[in-house]
Backbone as CSV, one residue per row, in Angstrom:
resi,resn,N_x,N_y,N_z,CA_x,CA_y,CA_z,C_x,C_y,C_z
1,MET,-18.701,4.693,30.675,-17.558,3.976,30.215,-16.265,4.970,30.179
2,VAL,-15.057,4.480,30.606,-13.963,5.256,30.782,-12.891,4.760,29.815
3,ALA,-12.188,5.633,29.030,-11.076,5.153,28.150,-9.834,5.802,28.673
4,GLY,-8.921,5.034,29.195,-7.473,5.653,29.610,-7.745,6.635,30.776
5,GLY,-8.742,6.411,31.514,-8.995,7.314,32.732,-9.861,8.561,32.442
6,VAL,-10.213,8.760,31.102,-10.977,9.832,30.719,-12.328,9.402,30.282
7,PRO,-13.432,10.065,30.600,-14.762,9.647,30.202,-14.766,9.565,28.773
8,VAL,-15.498,8.613,28.110,-15.580,8.492,26.681,-16.149,9.626,26.046
9,ARG,-17.122,10.213,26.644,-17.739,11.386,26.005,-16.682,12.539,25.804
10,ALA,-15.897,12.765,26.787,-14.811,13.835,26.663,-13.801,13.286,25.641
11,ALA,-13.500,12.016,25.709,-12.422,11.550,24.713,-12.886,11.754,23.240
12,ARG,-14.161,11.478,23.047,-14.786,11.734,21.570,-14.651,13.303,21.296
13,LYS,-15.009,14.047,22.167,-15.046,15.504,21.973,-13.666,16.038,21.632
14,ASN,-12.696,15.608,22.380,-11.318,16.017,22.264,-10.445,15.371,21.252
15,ALA,-10.817,14.308,20.643,-9.950,13.569,19.843,-9.776,14.281,18.557
16,PRO,-8.566,14.170,17.910,-8.346,14.825,16.556,-9.081,13.844,15.519
17,PRO,-9.269,14.446,14.394,-9.841,13.607,13.278,-9.037,12.351,13.062
18,ARG,-9.685,11.271,12.687,-8.988,9.995,12.599,-7.907,10.134,11.442
19,GLU,-8.149,10.828,10.387,-7.298,11.069,9.335,-5.923,11.648,9.788
20,ASP,-6.091,12.602,10.802,-4.861,13.148,11.340,-3.945,12.160,12.150
21,VAL,-4.615,11.271,12.801,-3.943,10.241,13.546,-3.225,9.309,12.513
22,LEU,-3.881,8.897,11.501,-3.326,7.943,10.481,-2.214,8.638,9.814
23,ALA,-2.285,9.979,9.361,-1.279,10.702,8.854,-0.063,10.744,9.728
24,ALA,-0.354,10.894,10.943,0.854,11.095,11.953,1.596,9.751,12.061
25,ALA,0.793,8.647,12.019,1.291,7.282,12.153,2.254,7.005,10.859
26,MET,1.696,7.376,9.692,2.522,7.273,8.470,3.853,8.023,8.521
27,ALA,3.662,9.219,9.039,4.964,10.173,9.105,5.798,9.594,10.085
28,THR,5.422,8.988,11.127,6.367,8.367,12.056,7.083,7.189,11.396
29,ILE,6.382,6.300,10.762,6.956,5.188,10.004,8.032,5.685,8.955
30,ALA,7.729,6.795,8.375,8.644,7.312,7.274,9.927,7.916,8.055
31,GLU,9.737,8.456,9.180,10.898,9.058,9.812,11.678,8.075,10.652
32,ARG,11.053,7.159,11.399,11.652,6.345,12.411,11.494,4.913,12.183
33,GLY,10.822,4.523,11.097,10.445,3.120,10.939,9.388,2.576,11.902
34,LEU,9.023,1.328,11.651,7.911,0.785,12.500,8.312,0.588,13.925
35,GLU,9.685,0.474,14.222,10.067,0.361,15.637,9.894,1.651,16.395
36,GLY,9.761,2.789,15.595,9.453,4.046,16.211,8.123,4.449,16.500
37,LEU,7.171,3.545,15.890,5.758,3.805,16.090,5.185,2.999,17.247
38,THR,4.962,3.809,18.357,4.310,3.154,19.579,3.031,3.959,19.854
39,MET,2.122,3.208,20.529,0.919,3.864,20.814,1.144,5.202,21.687
40,ALA,1.998,5.062,22.645,2.270,6.170,23.562,2.909,7.299,22.841
41,GLY,3.838,7.077,21.882,4.403,8.063,21.223,3.540,8.820,20.234
42,LEU,2.661,7.914,19.554,1.754,8.432,18.570,0.741,9.291,19.327
43,GLY,0.417,8.758,20.540,-0.587,9.673,21.311,-0.187,11.009,21.634
44,ARG,1.151,11.038,22.031,1.739,12.338,22.338,1.746,13.249,21.098
45,GLN,1.923,12.736,19.903,1.962,13.543,18.707,0.639,14.148,18.330
46,VAL,-0.453,13.360,18.681,-1.760,13.878,18.266,-2.603,14.370,19.519
47,GLY,-1.959,14.509,20.637,-2.652,14.881,21.831,-3.644,13.859,22.471
48,MET,-3.372,12.619,22.374,-4.112,11.529,22.951,-3.437,10.664,23.763
49,SER,-4.056,10.023,24.743,-3.339,8.974,25.419,-3.344,7.700,24.764
50,SER,-2.349,6.832,25.100,-2.512,5.509,24.503,-3.839,4.810,24.715
51,GLY,-4.373,5.029,25.860,-5.657,4.471,26.173,-6.806,5.053,25.113
52,HIS,-6.805,6.290,24.872,-7.618,6.814,23.876,-7.500,6.169,22.556
53,LEU,-6.243,6.100,22.180,-6.027,5.399,20.740,-6.412,3.964,20.697
54,LEU,-6.296,3.236,21.851,-6.695,1.902,21.907,-8.414,1.881,21.934
55,TYR,-8.895,2.900,22.537,-10.404,2.938,22.429,-10.871,3.118,21.054
56,TYR,-10.272,4.030,20.330,-10.636,4.316,18.976,-10.274,3.215,17.864
57,PHE,-9.168,2.527,18.078,-8.693,1.597,17.207,-8.713,0.156,17.585
58,GLY,-8.809,-0.092,18.842,-8.990,-1.428,19.452,-7.726,-2.219,19.578
59,SER,-6.789,-2.027,18.608,-5.459,-2.536,18.839,-4.458,-2.000,17.907
60,LYS,-3.216,-2.237,18.086,-2.174,-1.761,17.103,-2.312,-2.327,15.704
61,ASP,-2.794,-3.619,15.780,-2.967,-4.257,14.475,-4.108,-3.445,13.597
62,GLU,-5.153,-3.033,14.261,-6.159,-2.200,13.570,-5.719,-0.963,13.193
63,LEU,-4.990,-0.302,14.106,-4.292,1.035,13.708,-3.506,0.899,12.340
64,LEU,-2.574,-0.055,12.336,-1.728,-0.347,11.137,-2.532,-0.572,9.954
65,LEU,-3.591,-1.387,10.034,-4.335,-1.810,8.814,-5.046,-0.559,8.422
66,GLN,-5.700,0.330,9.333,-6.312,1.489,8.850,-5.370,2.549,8.206
67,THR,-4.091,2.565,8.800,-3.150,3.449,8.274,-2.755,3.044,6.803
68,LEU,-2.700,1.606,6.605,-2.418,1.121,5.249,-3.568,1.520,4.277
69,GLU,-4.787,1.339,4.783,-6.004,1.656,3.941,-5.958,3.126,3.560
70,TRP,-5.556,3.904,4.533,-5.561,5.441,4.210,-4.442,5.696,3.265
71,SER,-3.276,5.054,3.483,-2.301,5.353,2.406,-2.693,4.819,1.041
72,GLU,-3.377,3.705,1.005,-3.683,3.012,-0.255,-4.802,3.929,-0.913
73,ALA,-5.606,4.720,-0.194,-6.565,5.523,-0.783,-5.919,6.585,-1.510
74,ALA,-4.849,7.214,-1.016,-4.066,8.196,-1.768,-3.429,7.583,-2.935
75,LEU,-2.777,6.434,-2.839,-2.176,5.883,-4.034,-3.111,5.441,-5.008
76,GLY,-4.366,4.999,-4.635,-5.419,4.683,-5.528,-5.889,5.808,-6.388
77,SER,-5.931,7.001,-5.785,-6.314,8.227,-6.541,-5.148,8.448,-7.520
78,GLU,-3.962,8.411,-7.059,-2.895,8.707,-8.064,-2.869,7.576,-9.190
79,ARG,-3.068,6.405,-8.868,-3.050,5.399,-9.822,-4.342,5.542,-10.935
80,ARG,-5.385,5.851,-10.404,-6.509,6.079,-11.361,-6.323,7.245,-12.233
81,ALA,-5.675,8.248,-11.717,-5.270,9.373,-12.542,-4.405,9.108,-13.638
82,LEU,-3.343,8.418,-13.379,-2.279,8.039,-14.338,-2.905,7.050,-15.259
83,LEU,-3.799,6.101,-14.964,-4.450,5.316,-15.868,-5.336,5.988,-16.838
84,ALA,-5.823,7.083,-16.297,-6.903,7.833,-17.179,-6.306,8.713,-18.135
85,ARG,-4.888,8.859,-18.131,-4.278,9.739,-19.155,-4.483,9.159,-20.607
86,ARG,-4.400,10.023,-21.461,-4.477,9.786,-22.889,-2.997,9.186,-23.285
87,GLY,-3.019,8.597,-24.323,-1.656,7.913,-24.920,-1.572,6.421,-24.828
88,PRO,-0.452,5.917,-25.236,-0.365,4.509,-25.365,-0.510,3.793,-24.106
89,ALA,-1.159,2.595,-24.067,-1.332,1.761,-22.929,0.095,1.348,-22.312
90,ARG,1.099,1.125,-23.257,2.383,0.673,-22.689,3.013,1.734,-21.821
91,GLU,2.774,3.042,-22.101,3.412,4.078,-21.339,2.685,4.103,-19.854
92,ARG,1.427,3.788,-19.931,0.657,3.785,-18.571,0.985,2.489,-17.789
93,VAL,1.260,1.311,-18.468,1.791,0.210,-17.751,3.059,0.639,-17.048
94,ARG,3.933,1.275,-17.692,5.271,1.611,-17.097,5.068,2.566,-15.934
95,ALA,4.023,3.531,-16.064,3.559,4.412,-14.958,3.120,3.690,-13.655
96,TYR,2.219,2.600,-13.959,1.776,1.723,-13.016,2.879,1.044,-12.269
97,VAL,3.844,0.498,-13.053,5.009,-0.077,-12.292,5.800,0.709,-11.499
98,ASP,5.957,1.988,-12.082,6.733,3.037,-11.322,6.149,3.395,-10.035
99,LEU,4.819,3.458,-9.967,4.000,3.745,-8.772,4.138,2.542,-7.794
100,TYR,4.088,1.262,-8.275,4.030,0.116,-7.504,5.401,-0.215,-6.792
101,VAL,6.442,0.096,-7.457,7.741,-0.385,-6.936,8.242,0.675,-5.747
102,PRO,8.748,0.169,-4.727,9.190,1.020,-3.581,10.313,1.958,-4.061
103,ASP,10.374,3.111,-3.285,11.470,4.134,-3.647,12.903,3.596,-3.197
104,GLY,12.843,2.667,-2.270,14.162,2.072,-1.789,13.945,1.438,-0.490
105,ALA,15.057,0.971,0.181,14.986,0.365,1.435,14.188,1.181,2.480
106,ARG,13.312,0.505,3.197,12.603,1.066,4.220,11.480,2.175,3.703
107,ASP,11.124,1.941,2.421,10.062,2.679,1.903,8.906,2.587,2.938
108,PRO,8.335,3.828,3.408,7.308,3.601,4.461,6.053,2.812,4.047
109,HIS,5.559,3.071,2.733,4.413,2.346,2.498,4.603,0.826,2.443
110,TRP,5.755,0.305,1.759,6.061,-1.090,1.714,6.289,-1.515,3.084
111,THR,7.014,-0.770,3.982,7.282,-1.217,5.283,6.042,-1.542,5.947
112,LEU,5.142,-0.582,5.872,3.696,-0.791,6.608,3.024,-2.052,5.902
113,TRP,2.974,-2.107,4.626,2.362,-3.266,3.989,2.974,-4.610,4.473
114,LEU,4.235,-4.616,4.532,4.895,-5.891,5.003,4.482,-6.306,6.471
115,GLU,4.406,-5.314,7.219,4.056,-5.468,8.653,2.694,-5.914,8.765
116,VAL,1.743,-5.272,8.117,0.382,-5.650,8.091,0.191,-7.112,7.692
117,TRP,0.950,-7.510,6.532,0.635,-8.738,6.024,1.308,-9.859,6.987
118,ASN,2.380,-9.543,7.604,3.028,-10.418,8.672,2.067,-10.662,9.722
119,ARG,1.359,-9.576,10.208,0.524,-9.672,11.416,-0.854,-10.423,10.949
120,SER,-1.161,-10.479,9.684,-2.354,-10.945,9.228,-2.526,-12.460,9.404
121,GLN,-1.388,-13.124,9.814,-1.479,-14.628,10.020,-2.556,-14.955,11.138
122,ASN,-2.680,-14.027,12.038,-3.703,-14.237,13.109,-5.009,-13.273,13.013
123,ALA,-5.203,-12.783,11.792,-6.303,-11.767,11.497,-7.526,-12.587,11.285
124,GLY,-8.584,-11.956,11.561,-9.970,-12.583,11.287,-10.307,-12.384,9.898
125,PRO,-11.485,-12.954,9.550,-11.930,-12.906,8.123,-12.173,-11.490,7.583
126,GLN,-12.730,-10.677,8.472,-12.947,-9.279,7.974,-11.802,-8.610,7.638
127,GLU,-10.648,-8.705,8.490,-9.500,-8.010,8.244,-8.791,-8.629,6.929
128,ARG,-8.891,-9.971,6.737,-8.425,-10.447,5.466,-9.221,-9.938,4.219
129,GLU,-10.508,-9.724,4.396,-11.262,-9.227,3.384,-10.810,-7.751,2.971
130,ARG,-10.544,-6.961,4.007,-10.036,-5.639,3.855,-8.654,-5.599,3.078
131,GLN,-7.822,-6.600,3.443,-6.447,-6.654,2.810,-6.724,-7.129,1.264
132,ALA,-7.677,-7.974,1.075,-7.881,-8.520,-0.213,-8.482,-7.323,-1.120
133,ALA,-9.218,-6.438,-0.507,-9.704,-5.276,-1.222,-8.602,-4.537,-1.750
134,ILE,-7.496,-4.217,-1.005,-6.435,-3.467,-1.340,-5.805,-4.051,-2.555
135,GLU,-5.457,-5.431,-2.486,-4.866,-6.077,-3.555,-5.704,-6.138,-4.785
136,GLY,-7.045,-6.167,-4.608,-8.027,-6.405,-5.625,-8.106,-5.094,-6.621
137,ALA,-7.970,-3.981,-5.817,-7.988,-2.686,-6.588,-6.784,-2.490,-7.483
138,TRP,-5.620,-2.797,-7.080,-4.420,-2.880,-7.954,-4.605,-3.835,-9.120
139,HIS,-5.119,-5.009,-8.753,-5.244,-6.045,-9.773,-6.237,-5.609,-10.935
140,ARG,-7.341,-5.149,-10.499,-8.442,-4.760,-11.448,-8.002,-3.607,-12.237
141,ASP,-7.230,-2.655,-11.761,-6.887,-1.619,-12.637,-5.781,-2.039,-13.710
142,LEU,-4.943,-2.933,-13.226,-3.972,-3.433,-14.204,-4.630,-4.309,-15.258
143,VAL,-5.650,-5.190,-14.860,-6.391,-5.970,-15.909,-7.017,-5.048,-16.873
144,ALA,-7.648,-4.001,-16.424,-8.400,-3.117,-17.332,-7.310,-2.550,-18.317
145,LEU,-6.111,-2.075,-17.810,-5.179,-1.450,-18.674,-4.590,-2.405,-19.641
146,LEU,-4.431,-3.638,-19.237,-3.830,-4.710,-20.169,-4.918,-4.996,-21.293
147,ALA,-6.212,-5.036,-20.838,-7.279,-5.284,-21.826,-7.415,-4.248,-22.845
148,GLU,-7.110,-3.018,-22.407,-7.140,-1.888,-23.294,-6.030,-1.932,-24.384
149,GLY,-4.916,-2.305,-23.854,-3.792,-2.280,-24.774,-3.916,-3.403,-25.767
150,ILE,-4.465,-4.647,-25.249,-4.728,-5.701,-26.241,-5.786,-5.385,-27.244
151,SER,-6.934,-4.650,-26.847,-7.873,-4.348,-27.729,-7.354,-3.348,-28.814
152,ARG,-6.489,-2.537,-28.462,-5.837,-1.532,-29.395,-4.849,-2.036,-30.202
153,GLY,-4.427,-3.334,-29.998,-3.337,-3.902,-30.791,-1.985,-3.632,-30.320
154,GLU,-1.755,-2.953,-29.133,-0.526,-2.580,-28.659,0.171,-3.785,-27.930
155,PHE,-0.602,-4.754,-27.394,-0.003,-5.804,-26.724,-0.430,-7.230,-27.370
156,ARG,0.305,-8.202,-27.220,0.002,-9.463,-27.588,-1.322,-10.012,-26.945
157,ALA,-2.016,-10.917,-27.691,-3.270,-11.289,-27.173,-3.108,-12.264,-26.051
158,VAL,-2.923,-11.821,-24.815,-2.764,-12.582,-23.571,-4.052,-12.558,-22.831
159,ASP,-4.212,-13.396,-21.908,-5.267,-13.293,-20.876,-4.888,-12.209,-19.848
160,PRO,-5.669,-11.166,-19.919,-5.269,-10.010,-18.964,-5.228,-10.317,-17.579
161,ASP,-6.163,-11.209,-17.095,-6.338,-11.484,-15.697,-5.063,-12.363,-15.166
162,ARG,-4.822,-13.312,-16.039,-3.610,-14.215,-15.674,-2.304,-13.500,-15.650
163,PHE,-2.248,-12.583,-16.794,-0.919,-11.920,-17.030,-0.685,-10.916,-15.832
164,ALA,-1.837,-10.208,-15.494,-1.786,-9.369,-14.274,-1.368,-9.957,-13.034
165,SER,-1.800,-11.156,-12.835,-1.466,-11.925,-11.611,0.100,-12.185,-11.578
166,ARG,0.600,-12.702,-12.730,1.976,-12.961,-12.894,2.888,-11.780,-12.772
167,LEU,2.444,-10.572,-13.438,3.203,-9.395,-13.360,3.329,-8.831,-12.041
168,ARG,2.112,-8.929,-11.247,2.133,-8.399,-9.865,2.965,-9.344,-8.985
169,ALA,3.020,-10.580,-9.160,3.873,-11.528,-8.379,5.291,-11.122,-8.555
170,LEU,5.681,-10.913,-9.820,6.933,-10.572,-10.150,7.394,-9.101,-9.439
171,LEU,6.480,-8.215,-9.513,6.667,-6.961,-8.879,6.857,-7.179,-7.264
172,ASP,6.018,-7.882,-6.789,5.944,-8.150,-5.352,7.287,-8.795,-4.894
173,GLY,7.653,-9.765,-5.665,8.929,-10.450,-5.233,10.142,-9.502,-5.309
174,PHE,10.210,-8.737,-6.451,11.444,-7.814,-6.468,11.228,-6.687,-5.439
175,SER,10.000,-6.176,-5.336,9.829,-4.996,-4.384,10.183,-5.440,-2.908
176,ILE,9.834,-6.582,-2.416,10.115,-6.887,-1.139,11.654,-6.961,-0.996
177,GLN,12.389,-7.360,-1.950,13.784,-7.445,-1.769,14.395,-6.008,-1.543
178,VAL,13.733,-5.092,-2.289,14.237,-3.704,-2.142,13.915,-3.072,-0.869
179,ALA,12.562,-3.396,-0.529,12.083,-2.722,0.723,12.805,-3.142,1.980
180,VAL,13.204,-4.337,2.073,13.858,-4.834,3.235,15.387,-4.627,3.032
181,GLY,15.864,-4.085,1.944,17.290,-3.567,1.840,18.239,-4.718,1.534
182,LEU,17.866,-5.695,0.795,18.805,-6.748,0.461,19.811,-6.163,-0.521
183,PRO,21.046,-6.390,-0.206,22.109,-5.838,-1.153,22.036,-6.389,-2.484
184,GLY,22.498,-5.578,-3.555,22.643,-6.160,-4.897,21.373,-5.966,-5.731
185,ILE,20.316,-5.385,-5.249,19.221,-5.073,-6.091,18.570,-3.808,-5.621
186,GLY,18.194,-2.851,-6.599,17.663,-1.483,-6.228,16.484,-1.248,-7.121
187,ARG,15.813,-0.238,-6.829,14.703,0.332,-7.609,14.980,0.281,-9.148
188,GLU,16.109,0.803,-9.578,16.359,0.789,-11.066,16.544,-0.556,-11.563
189,ASP,17.117,-1.488,-10.840,17.213,-2.831,-11.309,15.904,-3.484,-11.506
190,ILE,14.974,-3.285,-10.675,13.613,-3.818,-10.751,12.904,-3.231,-11.992
191,LEU,13.068,-1.910,-12.168,12.470,-1.342,-13.368,13.069,-1.882,-14.730
192,GLY,14.386,-2.198,-14.704,14.897,-2.719,-15.842,14.534,-4.207,-16.068
193,HIS,14.409,-4.980,-15.053,13.906,-6.281,-15.199,12.569,-6.375,-15.694
194,VAL,11.659,-5.539,-15.165,10.177,-5.581,-15.557,10.107,-5.051,-16.956
195,SER,10.852,-4.137,-17.276,10.820,-3.547,-18.734,11.190,-4.638,-19.720
196,GLU,12.181,-5.450,-19.393,12.658,-6.530,-20.246,11.519,-7.568,-20.297
197,PHE,10.861,-7.920,-19.133,9.904,-8.937,-19.129,8.666,-8.431,-19.937
198,LEU,8.172,-7.250,-19.791,7.106,-6.726,-20.648,7.413,-6.721,-22.175
199,ALA,8.571,-6.440,-22.521,9.048,-6.436,-23.858,8.980,-7.871,-24.521
200,GLU,9.444,-8.877,-23.611,9.504,-10.166,-24.014,8.071,-10.863,-24.097
201,THR,7.155,-10.432,-23.239,5.989,-11.125,-23.132,4.697,-10.473,-23.701
202,LEU,4.870,-9.153,-23.840,3.663,-8.294,-24.346,3.854,-7.793,-25.737
203,ALA,4.981,-7.579,-26.216,5.281,-6.982,-27.569,4.675,-7.785,-28.565
204,ASP,3.737,-7.102,-29.405,3.127,-7.810,-30.461,3.754,-8.033,-31.723
């Protein structure tokens, strides 16, 4: 079998580690946006042809999803570390929100997230399960944090699962506006709105 005019055995031997390709894809999105990420351009960065990339990933959709999963793995480690800190649960909720919200317009992680979700309209069940796993990790960590705060008497006795769903919907709605660069709302605006919402709904 031949990939991009090169025998597959040679392609496997000479290919860079998959993580290097994903890191290069994320760096390109950060520097030039999604429009700057092409299979040919990425291939040149990592020393592969576009044919080699297609052999390894199958499609650009799969490359983007794997890049999102790779980025989420790093965010997940950071999220778990901050949630494991000692101290009031309310402080860790604020840290969770701070990590969740985009840095500003064209935030690379949020740009990638939006593109993957847009493309997922035609995705198969396995791809959708992988996307659900990303969302599920954020949700479970927030539920656990809320449950801890409730058990310690820091938060009002709410249903942590339902509250987490509502809070994440609020965060998503605001974050998308910032990520796409809508005028009139920025990162600090989001943090202010969410802080008020938490004070109004969770304060015991």
